C-alpha positions as CSV (number, residue, x, y, z in Angstrom):
1,X,-26.4,15.0,11.6
2,X,-22.6,15.4,12.0
3,X,-20.4,17.0,9.4
4,X,-19.2,13.7,8.0
5,X,-22.7,12.5,7.4
6,X,-23.6,15.9,5.9
7,X,-20.7,15.5,3.4
8,X,-21.8,12.0,2.5
9,X,-25.3,13.2,1.9
10,X,-23.9,15.9,-0.4
11,X,-21.9,13.3,-2.2
12,X,-25.0,11.2,-2.7
13,X,-26.5,14.0,-4.9
14,X,-23.5,13.8,-7.2
15,X,-23.1,10.1,-7.9
16,X,-25.2,7.2,-9.2
17,X,-27.5,5.3,-6.8
18,X,-25.6,2.1,-7.6
19,X,-22.2,3.5,-6.5
20,X,-23.7,5.2,-3.4
21,X,-25.5,2.0,-2.2
22,X,-22.6,-0.2,-3.0
23,X,-19.8,1.9,-1.5
24,X,-20.5,5.2,0.1
25,X,-23.4,4.0,2.2
26,X,-21.0,1.6,3.9
27,X,-18.9,4.5,5.3
28,X,-19.1,5.4,9.0
29,X,-17.7,8.8,10.0
30,X,-15.6,8.8,13.2
31,X,-15.9,12.3,14.8
32,X,-13.8,11.4,17.8
33,X,-10.9,10.4,15.6
34,X,-11.3,13.3,13.2
35,X,-10.2,16.9,13.4
36,X,-10.1,20.0,11.2
37,X,-7.3,18.7,9.0
38,X,-8.3,15.0,9.1
39,X,-11.6,13.3,8.3
40,X,-11.7,9.6,9.4
41,X,-14.1,7.1,8.0
42,X,-14.6,3.4,8.9
43,X,-15.5,0.7,6.3
44,X,-16.3,-3.0,6.7
45,X,-13.8,-4.4,4.2
46,X,-10.6,-3.7,2.2
47,X,-12.5,-3.7,-1.1
48,X,-14.6,-0.7,-0.1
49,X,-11.6,1.0,1.5
50,X,-9.5,0.8,-1.6
51,X,-12.4,1.9,-3.8
52,X,-13.4,4.9,-1.7
53,X,-9.8,6.0,-1.3
54,X,-8.9,5.8,-5.0
55,X,-12.2,7.2,-6.4
56,X,-13.8,9.5,-3.8
57,X,-11.2,10.7,-1.3
58,X,-10.6,13.9,-3.3
59,X,-14.3,14.6,-3.7
60,X,-15.0,14.1,0.0
61,X,-12.1,16.4,0.9
62,X,-13.4,19.0,-1.5
63,X,-16.9,18.8,0.0
64,X,-15.5,19.2,3.5
65,X,-13.7,22.4,2.2
66,X,-16.9,23.7,0.7
67,X,-18.9,23.1,3.9
68,X,-16.3,24.1,6.5
69,X,-13.6,26.1,4.8
70,X,-11.0,23.5,5.7
71,X,-9.7,20.8,3.3
72,X,-8.8,17.7,5.5
73,X,-6.9,14.6,4.6
74,X,-9.3,11.7,4.2
75,X,-8.4,8.5,6.0
76,X,-10.3,5.3,5.4
77,X,-9.9,2.7,8.2
78,X,-11.0,-0.9,8.3
79,X,-13.6,-1.7,10.9
80,X,-12.0,-3.6,13.7
81,X,-13.2,-7.3,13.8
82,X,-14.9,-8.6,16.8
83,X,-12.7,-10.6,19.3
84,X,-11.6,-13.8,17.7
85,X,-11.5,-15.6,21.0
86,X,-14.1,-18.3,21.6
87,X,-15.6,-19.4,24.9
88,X,-12.6,-21.5,25.5
89,X,-10.4,-18.5,25.2
90,X,-8.5,-20.0,22.3
91,X,-8.1,-17.9,19.1
92,X,-10.0,-19.0,16.1
93,X,-7.8,-20.2,13.2
94,X,-7.6,-17.4,10.7
95,X,-8.6,-18.3,7.2
96,X,-5.8,-17.9,4.8
97,X,-6.7,-14.8,2.8
98,X,-7.4,-15.3,-0.9
99,X,-6.4,-12.7,-3.5
100,X,-7.6,-9.2,-2.7
101,X,-11.1,-8.6,-4.0
102,X,-9.9,-5.3,-5.5
103,X,-8.3,-7.3,-8.4
104,X,-11.7,-8.6,-9.6
105,X,-13.6,-5.4,-8.9
106,X,-15.1,-3.4,-11.7
107,X,-16.6,0.0,-11.7
108,X,-20.4,-0.5,-12.4
109,X,-20.5,2.9,-14.1
110,X,-18.0,1.8,-16.8
111,X,-20.4,0.4,-19.4
112,X,-20.7,0.8,-23.1
113,X,-23.9,2.7,-22.7
114,X,-22.1,5.3,-20.6
115,X,-19.2,5.6,-23.1
116,X,-19.3,8.5,-25.6
117,X,-17.9,7.4,-28.9
118,X,-16.5,9.9,-31.4
119,X,-14.1,10.0,-34.2
120,X,-11.2,10.0,-31.7
121,X,-12.1,6.7,-30.1
122,X,-14.6,5.0,-32.5
123,X,-12.2,2.3,-33.6
124,X,-11.2,1.3,-30.0
125,X,-14.9,1.4,-29.0
126,X,-16.0,-0.9,-31.9
127,X,-13.1,-3.3,-31.1
128,X,-14.0,-3.5,-27.4
129,X,-17.7,-4.0,-28.3
130,X,-16.8,-6.9,-30.6
131,X,-14.7,-8.5,-27.9
132,X,-17.5,-8.3,-25.4
133,X,-19.8,-10.1,-27.9
134,X,-17.3,-12.8,-28.9
135,X,-14.7,-13.1,-26.1
136,X,-11.7,-15.3,-27.0
137,X,-12.8,-15.4,-30.7
138,X,-12.0,-12.0,-32.1
139,X,-9.1,-9.7,-31.4
140,X,-7.3,-11.7,-28.8
141,X,-5.5,-10.0,-27.2
142,X,-7.0,-6.6,-27.5
143,X,-4.4,-3.9,-26.8
144,X,-5.8,-0.3,-26.3
145,X,-3.3,2.6,-25.9
146,X,-3.6,6.3,-25.5
147,X,-2.9,9.2,-23.1
148,X,-4.2,9.7,-19.5
149,X,-7.9,10.1,-19.0
150,X,-9.0,9.3,-22.6
151,X,-11.2,6.2,-21.7
152,X,-9.0,3.2,-22.0
153,X,-9.9,1.8,-18.5
154,X,-13.6,2.6,-19.2
155,X,-13.6,0.5,-22.4
156,X,-11.7,-2.3,-20.8
157,X,-14.0,-2.5,-17.8
158,X,-17.1,-2.2,-20.0
159,X,-16.1,-5.5,-21.5
160,X,-15.9,-7.0,-18.1
161,X,-19.2,-5.5,-17.0
162,X,-20.8,-7.0,-20.2
163,X,-19.5,-10.5,-19.4
164,X,-20.1,-10.7,-15.7
165,X,-23.9,-11.2,-16.1
166,X,-23.1,-14.2,-18.3
167,X,-21.4,-15.9,-15.4
168,X,-17.9,-15.3,-16.8
169,X,-15.0,-15.2,-14.4
170,X,-13.4,-11.7,-14.8
171,X,-10.2,-10.4,-13.3
172,X,-9.3,-6.8,-13.5
173,X,-5.9,-5.6,-12.2
174,X,-3.2,-3.1,-12.9
175,X,0.4,-4.2,-13.7
176,X,1.4,-2.7,-10.3
177,X,-1.0,-5.0,-8.5
178,X,0.0,-8.0,-10.6
179,X,3.6,-7.4,-9.7
180,X,2.9,-7.0,-6.0
181,X,0.7,-10.1,-6.1
182,X,3.4,-12.1,-7.9
183,X,6.1,-11.0,-5.5
184,X,4.0,-11.9,-2.5
185,X,3.2,-15.4,-3.7
186,X,6.8,-15.9,-4.7
187,X,8.0,-14.9,-1.3
188,X,5.4,-17.1,0.5
189,X,6.1,-20.0,-1.9
190,X,2.4,-20.1,-2.9
191,X,2.8,-19.7,-6.6
192,X,0.3,-22.5,-7.2
193,X,-2.4,-20.2,-5.8
194,X,-1.2,-17.4,-8.0
195,X,-1.3,-19.5,-11.2
196,X,-4.7,-21.0,-10.3
197,X,-6.2,-17.6,-10.1
198,X,-4.8,-15.8,-13.1
199,X,-4.8,-18.8,-15.5
200,X,-8.3,-20.0,-14.9
201,X,-10.3,-16.9,-15.5
202,X,-12.4,-16.3,-18.6
203,X,-11.4,-12.7,-19.1
204,X,-8.1,-11.0,-17.9
205,X,-8.0,-7.2,-17.9
206,X,-4.6,-5.7,-17.3
207,X,-4.2,-1.9,-17.0
208,X,-0.9,0.0,-17.6
209,X,1.1,-2.7,-19.3
210,X,4.0,-0.2,-19.8
211,X,5.0,-0.8,-16.2
212,X,6.1,-4.3,-17.1
213,X,9.2,-2.5,-18.5
214,X,12.4,-4.1,-17.3
215,X,10.7,-6.4,-14.8
216,X,12.3,-9.5,-16.2
217,X,11.0,-12.1,-13.7
218,X,7.4,-10.7,-13.8
219,X,7.5,-10.6,-17.6
220,X,8.5,-14.3,-17.6
221,X,5.4,-15.2,-15.4
222,X,3.1,-12.9,-17.4
223,X,4.3,-14.6,-20.6
224,X,3.3,-18.0,-19.3
225,X,0.0,-16.6,-18.0
226,X,-0.7,-15.1,-21.4
227,X,0.2,-18.3,-23.3
228,X,-2.1,-20.4,-21.0
229,X,-5.1,-18.2,-21.3
230,X,-4.8,-17.7,-25.1
231,X,-4.3,-21.4,-25.8
232,X,-7.4,-22.1,-23.7
233,X,-9.4,-19.6,-25.8
234,X,-9.7,-17.1,-22.9
235,X,-9.8,-13.3,-23.6
236,X,-7.0,-10.9,-22.7
237,X,-7.4,-7.1,-22.8
238,X,-4.6,-4.7,-22.0
239,X,-4.1,-1.0,-21.9
240,X,-0.9,1.2,-22.0
241,X,0.1,4.7,-22.7
242,X,1.9,3.7,-25.9
243,X,1.8,0.8,-28.5
244,X,3.7,-2.4,-27.7
245,X,6.7,-1.7,-30.0
246,X,7.3,1.6,-28.2
247,X,7.4,0.1,-24.7
248,X,11.1,0.1,-23.8
249,X,12.4,-2.8,-21.7
250,X,9.7,-5.2,-22.9
251,X,10.8,-8.7,-24.1
252,X,10.5,-9.2,-27.9
253,X,8.3,-12.3,-27.4
254,X,5.8,-10.3,-25.3
255,X,5.9,-7.4,-27.7
256,X,5.0,-9.7,-30.6
257,X,2.2,-11.5,-28.7
258,X,0.7,-8.2,-27.7
259,X,0.4,-7.4,-31.4
260,X,-1.1,-10.8,-32.3
261,X,-4.8,-9.7,-31.9
262,X,-5.6,-6.0,-32.4
263,X,-3.9,-2.8,-31.3
264,X,-6.3,0.1,-31.1
265,X,-5.5,3.7,-30.1
266,X,-7.6,6.4,-28.5
267,X,-6.8,10.0,-29.5
268,X,-7.6,13.1,-27.5
269,X,-11.3,14.0,-28.1
270,X,-12.3,16.6,-30.6
271,X,-14.5,19.5,-29.4
272,X,-17.8,17.8,-30.4
273,X,-16.9,14.7,-28.5
274,X,-15.9,16.7,-25.4
275,X,-19.3,18.4,-25.5
276,X,-21.1,15.0,-25.8
277,X,-19.0,13.6,-22.9
278,X,-20.0,16.6,-20.7
279,X,-23.7,16.1,-21.5
280,X,-23.5,12.4,-20.7
281,X,-21.7,13.2,-17.4
282,X,-24.3,15.8,-16.6
283,X,-27.0,13.1,-17.2
284,X,-25.3,10.5,-15.1
285,X,-24.5,12.9,-12.2
286,X,-27.8,14.7,-12.4
287,X,-26.3,18.1,-13.0
288,X,-28.2,20.6,-15.1
289,X,-26.1,23.0,-17.2
290,X,-27.0,25.3,-20.1
291,X,-25.4,24.8,-23.5
292,X,-23.2,27.9,-23.0
293,X,-21.7,26.5,-19.8
294,X,-21.2,23.1,-21.4
295,X,-19.5,24.7,-24.3
296,X,-17.3,26.7,-22.0
297,X,-16.2,23.6,-20.0
298,X,-15.4,21.8,-23.3
299,X,-13.1,24.7,-24.4
300,X,-11.1,24.9,-21.2
301,X,-10.4,21.2,-20.5
302,X,-7.6,19.7,-22.4
303,X,-7.6,16.0,-23.4
304,X,-8.0,14.5,-20.0
305,X,-11.7,13.9,-19.7
306,X,-11.4,12.8,-16.1
307,X,-11.3,16.5,-15.3
308,X,-15.0,16.8,-16.3
309,X,-16.3,14.9,-13.3
310,X,-14.4,17.0,-10.9
311,X,-15.6,20.2,-12.6
312,X,-19.2,19.1,-12.5
313,X,-19.0,18.1,-8.8
314,X,-17.5,21.5,-7.9
315,X,-20.1,23.5,-9.9
316,X,-23.0,21.4,-8.4
317,X,-21.7,21.7,-4.9
318,X,-21.2,25.5,-5.1
319,X,-24.5,26.0,-6.7
320,X,-26.4,24.1,-4.0
321,X,-24.5,25.7,-1.1
322,X,-24.8,29.3,-2.5
323,X,-28.3,28.7,-3.9
324,X,-27.3,30.1,-7.3
325,X,-28.1,28.9,-10.8
326,X,-25.1,27.7,-12.7
327,X,-24.7,30.5,-15.3
328,X,-21.7,31.1,-17.5
329,X,-20.4,33.9,-15.2
330,X,-21.0,31.7,-12.1
331,X,-19.0,28.8,-13.8
332,X,-16.1,31.1,-14.8
333,X,-15.9,32.5,-11.3
334,X,-16.0,29.1,-9.5
335,X,-13.5,27.5,-11.9
336,X,-11.2,30.4,-12.3
337,X,-8.3,29.1,-10.2
338,X,-8.7,25.4,-11.2
339,X,-8.6,26.1,-14.9
340,X,-5.9,28.7,-14.8
341,X,-7.3,30.5,-17.8
342,X,-4.9,33.4,-18.0
343,X,-1.2,33.6,-18.2
344,X,0.8,36.9,-17.9
345,X,3.6,35.7,-20.2
346,X,1.8,34.7,-23.4
347,X,3.8,35.6,-26.5
348,X,3.0,35.8,-30.1
349,X,5.3,32.9,-30.8
350,X,3.4,30.6,-28.4
351,X,0.1,31.7,-30.1
352,X,1.6,31.0,-33.5
353,X,2.8,27.5,-32.5
354,X,-0.6,26.5,-31.0
355,X,-2.6,27.8,-34.0
356,X,-0.2,26.1,-36.5
357,X,-0.6,22.8,-34.6
358,X,-4.3,23.0,-34.2
359,X,-5.2,24.3,-37.7
360,X,-2.6,22.1,-39.5
361,X,-0.6,24.9,-41.1
362,X,3.0,26.1,-40.7
363,X,3.9,29.3,-38.7
364,X,5.7,30.5,-41.8
365,X,2.6,30.1,-43.9
366,X,0.5,32.1,-41.4
367,X,3.0,35.0,-41.9
368,X,3.2,34.6,-45.6
369,X,1.2,36.5,-48.3
370,X,-0.6,33.3,-49.3
371,X,-4.3,33.8,-50.1
372,X,-5.2,30.1,-49.6
373,X,-8.5,29.9,-47.7
374,X,-7.3,27.9,-44.8
375,X,-4.1,30.0,-44.3
376,X,-6.1,33.2,-44.5
377,X,-8.5,31.8,-41.8
378,X,-5.5,30.8,-39.6
379,X,-3.9,34.3,-40.1
380,X,-7.1,36.0,-39.0
381,X,-7.4,33.9,-35.9
382,X,-3.7,34.5,-35.1
383,X,-4.2,38.3,-35.4
384,X,-7.3,38.2,-33.2
385,X,-5.8,36.1,-30.4
386,X,-2.6,38.1,-30.5
387,X,-4.6,41.3,-29.9
388,X,-6.7,39.6,-27.2
389,X,-3.9,37.8,-25.3
390,X,-0.8,40.0,-25.6
391,X,-0.1,43.7,-25.0
392,X,1.0,44.2,-28.6
393,X,-0.5,47.2,-30.3
394,X,-2.2,47.0,-33.8
395,X,0.8,48.6,-35.5
396,X,3.1,46.1,-33.8
397,X,0.9,43.2,-34.9
398,X,0.8,44.6,-38.5
399,X,4.6,44.8,-38.6
400,X,4.9,41.2,-37.3
401,X,2.6,39.9,-40.1
402,X,4.3,42.1,-42.8
403,X,1.2,44.3,-43.4
404,X,1.4,47.9,-44.6
405,X,-0.4,49.5,-41.6
406,X,-2.7,48.7,-38.7
407,X,-5.9,49.2,-40.8
408,X,-5.8,45.6,-41.9
409,X,-5.5,44.4,-38.3
410,X,-8.5,46.6,-37.4
411,X,-10.5,45.2,-40.3
412,X,-9.6,41.6,-39.2
413,X,-10.7,42.3,-35.6
414,X,-14.1,43.6,-36.8
415,X,-14.6,40.6,-39.0
416,X,-13.7,38.1,-36.2
417,X,-16.0,39.9,-33.8
418,X,-18.8,39.7,-36.3
419,X,-18.2,35.9,-36.7
420,X,-18.2,35.4,-33.0
421,X,-21.7,37.0,-32.7
422,X,-23.1,35.1,-35.7
423,X,-21.4,31.7,-35.7
424,X,-21.7,29.7,-32.4
425,X,-19.4,26.9,-33.7
426,X,-16.7,29.4,-34.6
427,X,-17.0,31.1,-31.2
428,X,-16.5,27.8,-29.4
429,X,-13.5,27.0,-31.6
430,X,-11.9,30.4,-30.8
431,X,-12.5,29.9,-27.0
432,X,-10.9,26.5,-27.2
433,X,-7.8,27.9,-29.0
434,X,-7.7,30.7,-26.4
435,X,-7.6,28.3,-23.5
436,X,-5.2,25.9,-25.1
437,X,-2.7,28.8,-25.6
438,X,-3.2,29.9,-22.0
439,X,-2.8,26.4,-20.6
440,X,0.3,25.5,-22.6
441,X,2.0,28.8,-21.7
442,X,1.3,28.1,-18.0
443,X,2.7,24.6,-18.3
444,X,5.9,25.7,-20.0
445,X,6.7,28.3,-17.2
């Protein structure tokens, strides 16, 4: 077995059988074209090429690094077709290509069953589920917005995956692909084909609508596509990083139509939802982790839940190759550089800002003499994390918080340590704040 086949076999252990059989199994490693800094694979069609490149190239490169110590670029090539010349020596007439299959392709793993709903995304989840049950009848269009990696595309494609078995025609595309498609047909004077495709589907899924901004000609075409589909009772679902009214450079008539149905937002997941997402990903990727490791991962990732899959893949690969159980110490060691836990320039001001934001109090209230329960709790956490994350002494901390002497700081530290030993939920919350402070400080440098 060559190194490419070994890597693909390793990848098989980390993904679902459906995705492996549909995509990865089609890859053919080309050792003669590959070298230490380049891994070349051959695939039979553009659909698989695009899918593998977008979804698995980074994973494949990482597994090469784990196995060989070198991280190559991953190149996906299309398999060369057999000679088109017939017996007469004349070339066969090439069939005019239809729209790229990528536009209608859905990720089979993006289903409602695999989506973890929590308070941060419950409204959007319920809306998407309703649309999948009554397409074109409720919430048309459905507009879902939120930050990167929060599950917008998952919910959108879950609707498509729910309708495909019913024989519905589903088109999934990003605005970038829509624009490129439009431009190509306009240049080739084949707009009839473009309109036939986009205006005759049962469900149109459009990702990253914010990129329509200032594209006047494309907005004009999208407006007519939108009108035709909605008038025919066809469902439209869109995603963006912000609500319609905040997308600059968007025509007023499009903005108003995007708000006709339902606008639903997805917020960053709270700690409990992150833990549930990690457990679900472990189940889907067949990775076994203890609760302490799961809780640790939940506290070190920020809002982008896409990080989880990469973290699980890395832990699983290292565990298999090193023949070690994934303990909390093992996880911290493997993920140390990736998660950038520590920063040498954390200040008490950055700690206060994060705690105030996360615990919904003002920095001035934390330093005040208030005995309000939530402010006292925030003050204790601030004192503890300042002592843990900065070189400040207890007398210096006492002076910052306006205390008589360091004995109050010492008492607070003992109280927090006791809570960390007795209260698992409190311990997880403190770890989460610890890592958010470290991550934000690193980002700001």
